[in-house]
C-alpha positions as a printed Julia matrix, in Angstrom:
88×3 Matrix{Float64}:
 -24.81  131.33  -106.26
 -23.79  131.81  -109.85
 -21.62  129.58  -111.98
 -18.97  130.23  -114.59
 -15.45  129.43  -115.72
 -12.06  130.83  -114.82
 -10.76  132.99  -117.68
  -7.25  133.18  -116.19
  -5.59  133.28  -112.79
  -2.04  134.41  -111.95
  -0.73  132.57  -108.89
   2.2   134.96  -108.41
  -0.06  138.03  -108.32
  -2.93  136.28  -106.53
  -5.72  137.35  -108.83
  -7.44  136.64  -112.12
 -10.82  136.83  -113.81
 -13.94  134.68  -114.05
 -16.55  134.75  -116.8
 -20.02  134.05  -115.4
 -22.36  131.87  -117.45
 -24.68  134.09  -119.5
 -22.71  137.31  -118.88
 -20.19  139.24  -120.97
 -18.39  141.14  -118.2
 -15.28  139.68  -116.55
 -15.41  139.38  -112.76
 -12.32  140.13  -110.68
 -11.22  137.12  -108.59
  -8.77  137.59  -105.69
  -7.12  134.61  -104.0
  -8.61  135.67  -100.63
 -12.12  135.04  -102.06
 -11.36  131.38  -102.9
 -12.98  128.9   -100.52
 -10.59  125.94  -100.25
  -8.1   124.49   -97.82
  -4.38  124.86   -98.42
  -2.94  126.79  -101.35
  -5.7   128.88  -102.92
  -5.51  128.83  -106.69
  -7.7   128.51  -109.78
  -6.96  126.99  -113.2
  -7.97  128.5   -116.55
 -11.16  126.83  -117.77
 -12.06  125.5   -114.31
 -15.8   125.48  -113.54
 -16.57  127.48  -110.4
 -19.51  128.75  -108.38
 -19.48  132.14  -106.66
 -21.36  135.22  -105.52
 -20.89  138.74  -106.92
 -20.31  142.02  -105.08
 -19.65  145.54  -106.33
 -16.0   146.42  -105.79
 -14.34  149.84  -106.03
 -13.5   149.34  -109.73
 -16.13  146.84  -110.87
 -17.69  143.51  -110.04
 -15.85  141.01  -107.83
 -16.44  137.28  -107.49
 -16.5   136.18  -103.83
 -17.08  132.87  -102.04
 -15.45  131.15  -105.02
 -15.46  127.36  -104.96
 -14.97  124.55  -107.47
 -18.29  123.71  -109.13
 -19.91  120.52  -107.88
 -20.29  117.79  -110.49
 -23.77  116.28  -110.53
 -24.27  112.52  -110.76
 -25.76  112.92  -114.26
 -22.74  114.85  -115.54
 -20.33  112.35  -113.97
 -22.17  109.39  -115.51
 -22.2   111.04  -118.95
 -18.48  111.84  -118.73
 -17.65  108.28  -117.64
 -19.69  106.87  -120.55
 -17.8   109.03  -123.03
 -14.45  107.89  -121.64
 -15.53  104.25  -122.06
 -16.71  104.97  -125.62
 -20.37  104.2   -124.88
 -23.09  106.08  -126.79
 -24.55  109.0   -124.87
 -28.1   110.3   -125.29
 -28.37  114.07  -125.36
């Protein structure tokens, strides 16, 4: 699976675009490719993981899911919120 961020997503139209980490080309993202329960939507800037397939007009992101936060990232974020120094 690849990772990236949501560039934009229009709930009314049910689609948007994702920018994969390390790539310049936008990937089409349709609501039917989002893997979540309930209302399927994405937020601009949201970190996601996904696979890529060739669609009729370009690359499509499929099997889209919210990126999992690792314990290290969560600990670093919590330290920053508390104002503690963080080693990089």
